[in-house]
N, C-alpha and C positions, 0 to 999 in steps of 0.2 A: 646577366642582370634580368633579362626577360623571363628566365626560368624561375627566378626568385619571386617575381611579382605575379607569376601565373597562379591561377586558383588551383589549390591542391585538393585532390579527392582521395578517398580511401579505396584501395583495390585489394580484393581477396584473391590470393594466388595459391596454386598447388604446383609442385614440381618434383623432379628427381635429381639427385646428385650423380656423380660419375660412378659410384658404387651401386646405383639403383635404389638407394634409400629414399623414401617419400618424405617430402617436407611441405609445410603449408604455413600461411601467415597472412599478414596484412602490411601493405606498404602505402605510404602517403606520397602521391606523385601527381603531376599535371595530366598525364594520360597513360594508357596501357603500354605504349611503346617504351616509355621511360621505365615502367615496372619490369618489362621483359629484359631491357638492357641492364638494369640493376641486378636482376636474378642471374643473368649470364655472368656478370662480373663476380658474383659470389660462387660461381661454379655450379649453378643449378639450372637444369633445363626446364623451362616453364611448360606445364601441360594444360593449365587453366588459369586465366586471368580475367576477372570481371569486377566491375565497379560495385562497391558495397552500397546497397540502397539505404538511404537515410530518411526514415519516416519522422514525423513530428514527435511521436512517442519515443522513438529510438533516440533522438537528440535530447529529449527531456530526461529519460530515465537511464540511458545507456552511456551517456557521455561522462568520461572520468572528470572528477572535480579535484580541487586542491586537497581536500581531505583524503581522497584516494591516493594521490601522489605522495602525501605525507606518510600514509600507512605503508605504501610501497617502499619508500626510502627507509623507514624504520625496520621493516622486515628484512630488507637487503642488508642493512647495517648489522643486524643481529646475526644473520647467517654468515656473513663474511668474517665477523668477529669470532664466530664459532669454528672457523676453519673450513667452511663449505666453499668449494670452488665457485667462481662467479657464474659460470654457465649453468652449473647445477642449481645454484641458488635462484637464478632467474627462472629456470624450469619449474622449480618447486613453487615459487610465488605465482607463476602463471597458472599452475594447476589449481590454486586455491582462490583465484579471483572470480567473483561472481559476475561482474560486468563483462559481456562478451568482447566489446571493443577494447577495453583495457587488457583483457587476456590476450587478444590477438596482437596488440602493440608490444606487450612484454615478450610474447613468443617471437615476434619479428626482431626485437632487440637482442634476444638470446641467440637467434640465428646469426645476426651480424657479429656479435661478440665471439661466438664460436668460430666464425670465419676469419677472426683476427682483427676485427674493427675495434678500436678503443671504445669503452663504454660511453664516454662523453660524446664521441662522434655519432654513435648509434642512437643515443638519446636526442641529439640535435636534429635528427630527421623528423622529430615530432615536436616542433616548437610551440604548438598549441597547448601542449601538456608539460613539456620540459623546456622552460624558457632559457634565455641566455645566462641568467644568474645561476640557475640549476646546473647547466652544462659547464660553466666556468668553475664552479666549486668541485664538480666531479672530476674535471681535468686536473685541478690542483691535487685532489685526493689520489688520483692515479699516478701522478708524477712524484708525489711525496711518499707514497706507500701507506697513506693513512685514509684510505677510501671509506672504511667503516666509520671512522670518527667524523669525516665530512658528511656522510650520509645521515648520521645521527643529528649533526648540526642542522642539516637541511630540514629534517623532519621537525625538529624543535622550532626552527625559524618559520616554516610554513604554518605550523599549528598556532603560533603566536600571532602571525600576520592575519590569518583567517579568523582568529578569535576577534581581533579588532574590527575587521571588515564586517563580520556577522553582527556584532553589537551595534555598529553604526547603521547597518541596514535595518536591524530590528527597531532602533530608535525612530527611523523614518517610516517604516512599514506600519507600525502599530496605529498611529493617528490617521495615516492615510487610509488604512483598511477600515477603521471604524467609521470615519466620515463618509467613505465611499458606500458602505453598507447603509448608512443613514440616508444618504441621497437616493439610493436605489429604492429603499422602503418608501421614502417620500414620493418618489415618482410613481410607484405602484399605487399608492393611495390616491394620488392626484388623477391617475388615468382610470382606475377601476372603482374606487370607493366614493370619491367626491361626486362623480356624475349621479350616483344613486341618491345621495343626499340632495343634490341640486334638483333632481326630479321631484323629490319629496317636498322640498321647500317651495317649488313652483305651485303646489296645490294649496299653500297657505294663503296666497293672495295678499300678503303683506310685504312691506319693504324690509329687505334683509339688512343686518348690520354690515358696516363697511368692511371689517375683516373677512366676513363670509363672502361678500361680493368679490373681494380681491382674490380669495382662494379659488372661487368658482371660475373667475376669469383666467387665472393661471392654468387651471385644469383644462379649460376649453382650448387654450393656446397650445398646451402640451399634446392634447388629443389631435389637434390639427397639424402641428409642426414637429411633434416629438421625433418621428423617424428622420426628418430632415436634420434636426439638431444632432441626433445621435450619429448619423452618417457624417455630418460635418466634423464632429469631435473625433471620430475614428480617423477620418482623412487627415485632420490636422495633426493628430498624434503620429500617424504613419509618416507624414511628410517631415515632421520635426525629427523623428528617429533617423530617417533616411538622410536628412541634411546634416544631422549631428555626426553620423558615421563618415560622411564624405567631406565635411568642412572643418579643417583645423581651426579656422578663425572662430567658428561657432563653438567648438569644444573649449577653446581658450576663454571665450566670453562666458560660457556656462561655469567653467572652473573658477573664474574670478568672482562671478555672482555667488557661487556656493560658499566661498570664503567670507562673503559679506553678509550672509543671511543672519538674522537675529537668532541667537541660541545655537542653531545648527552650524553656523559658520565657525564658531569656536571648536565644536566637536570635529568638524572636517579638518581644521588647522592642526589640532592636536593629533588626529589620526595620521595626517601626512608627516608630522614630526616623528611620531613613533615608527612609522614604516621606514622613513629615511634613516633614522638612527639604527634601527634593528638590522636593516639590510646592509648598511655600510659596515656596521660592527661585525656581522657574520662574515662578510666577504674579506674585509681587511684582516680579521683575525685568522682566516684560513690561509692567508698568504697571498691573496690576489693584490697586485699593485694598485695603489690608491686611484690613479687616473683610470685604469681599466675597470676598477670596481664601480666607479661613479657612473660609468655608462650604463651598467646594469641597474644601479640605484635609481636612475632617472625613470626607468620603466616600471619601478616598483612603488613609487611614492603615491600613486593613485590620483594625482591632480596635475593637470597640464601646466599650471602656473609654477608649481614646485619642480616639475620635471624640467621645464625650460631653465629655471634657476640652477638646478644641479648640473645641467650640461654647460652652462656658463661658468660655474665654479670649476668644473673639470678642466675647461680650457685654461683658466687662470692658474690652477694648480700645476698643469702641464708646463707652464712657463716658469715655475719655481716659487709661486706665491703660496704662503701657508693657507691651509684649508680654512682656518678660522677667519682670516682676513677676507677671503673670497666669500665666506658666508655673510660677513658683516656688510659687504658691498651690495648684496642682493636686497637687504632691508626686509627680509621675510622671516628671519630666524630670531627668536627671543635672545636677549642678552645672556640668559642662563645657559642656553645651548652653545652659544659662541664661546663663553668662558670655559665651559667644560671641555669643549673641543680644543681650545688653546692649551689647557692644562694637560690633556691627553697627548697632544703633539709634543709638548716640551718634555713630558715624562716618558715618552715612548710607549704609552699605554692607551693609544687612541681607541682601540677596539673595546677595552673594558670601560672607558669613559662613555663611549657611545652606547654601550649596553645599559649603563646606568641611566642615561638620558632616555633610552627607549622604555625602560622599566617605569620611569617617572611619568612619561606621557601616556603609556598604556593605562597606568593607574588613574591618571587624569581623565582619560576617555571613559573608563568604567564609572568613575564618580559622576561625571557630567551626564552620562546616559541614565544612571540611577536617579539623579536629580530631575532630569527631563521627564522621565517616566512618572515620577511623583507629581510633577507640575502639570503634565498633560492630562492626567485622569480627571481632575475637576473641570478643566477646560473642555474636554470632550463631553463630559456629562452636561455641562452648560449648553454646549452647541446642540446636543441631541435634544435637550429639554426645549430649547427655543424652536428648533426645526420641527420636530414631531409633535411636541406638546402644544406649540402655537397652532399647528394645523388642526389638531383635535379640538382645541378650544374654539377656534374659528368656526368649525363645523357644528359645534353643539350650542353656540350662542343663540341661534334662532329658537332652538328647543327650550333653552332656559328662559328666553323672553316669553315664549308662548306659555310656559308653565307659570311664570309670574303674573301674566295677564289673567290666566284662568283662576289662579289662586286669589288675585285681587278682586275678581268679580264674585 
């Protein structure tokens, strides 16, 4: 158990087999001793084992993402379907991968499979990239002799799920990015431009309008305390992220809050429904037992509230309760989803019914995000107008007053 909870690192290794052939690759392990032990188990004498350095740029640009895994799955499915042996297919794919880390991982998987390790077990050594759901489906494909079909299903599933995730992120990122840029521009104006106007207005010798005095006071405050405020904000964000990662209670609270947000809460709920239905449909359709499938589904819904509900449903289904009854007791699923699930269970077509549910909610998410984008554009323009336009008007009011005085005289 301690080994599972230990922090895993990537180790680059080189070695020779009994025939003297050279091999190399990458292994994820808690320390170099475990790497050497694993290599000896494979029949390889290690000649060099060192920890792979992970720079910030390496993590940002070299780390495989869900899209890379989907492409890998589709390529492997195509080659196996074409009759290419599994080891050869992995070798060909590794040679065409641009990201060094993913290439090393696929090479290590190829070496494991070549040594007699089942593909599902070899993939399971890299849970950061090949999760429990992925490995379960691969195991089913190996057992049933339909590995190419399961790999294609995995690729389709990941592409659909990632499409939903990316659209939700885009819906959140756009307004946040625009407002953040507006705030940055405002702060720059307050620190560097407003002081020049304040110095100019000081030579007028007349009382400034109230909006101008407020802006100048805010500018002086930012000049004096700006770095303190910035440092406090960075510290607060860092502490929140740290607490979020370590506190299940905080994650649960934030998940509940996200579902109650105006406008966004509906999108998050529909997204969770789509992921739940799509994941369960994919796994159950592949032949994974319902109770076992729901363990993987809990990790794929993307929300702690729904993950907890799915695990509770799993326990109830394990005692013989129908899935639709367990769903109703959570009070989290719409009646339409419950009814479709009940029909699927009675007709023996649960996977196809859940696929229809997933299609429906994916379309709902798309429509909601399109509507949100149309709604956010005028709101953002109004915010920018009030924020930056108000600042400009406040700073030019003394000049307008002075012009009117000169013109009146």
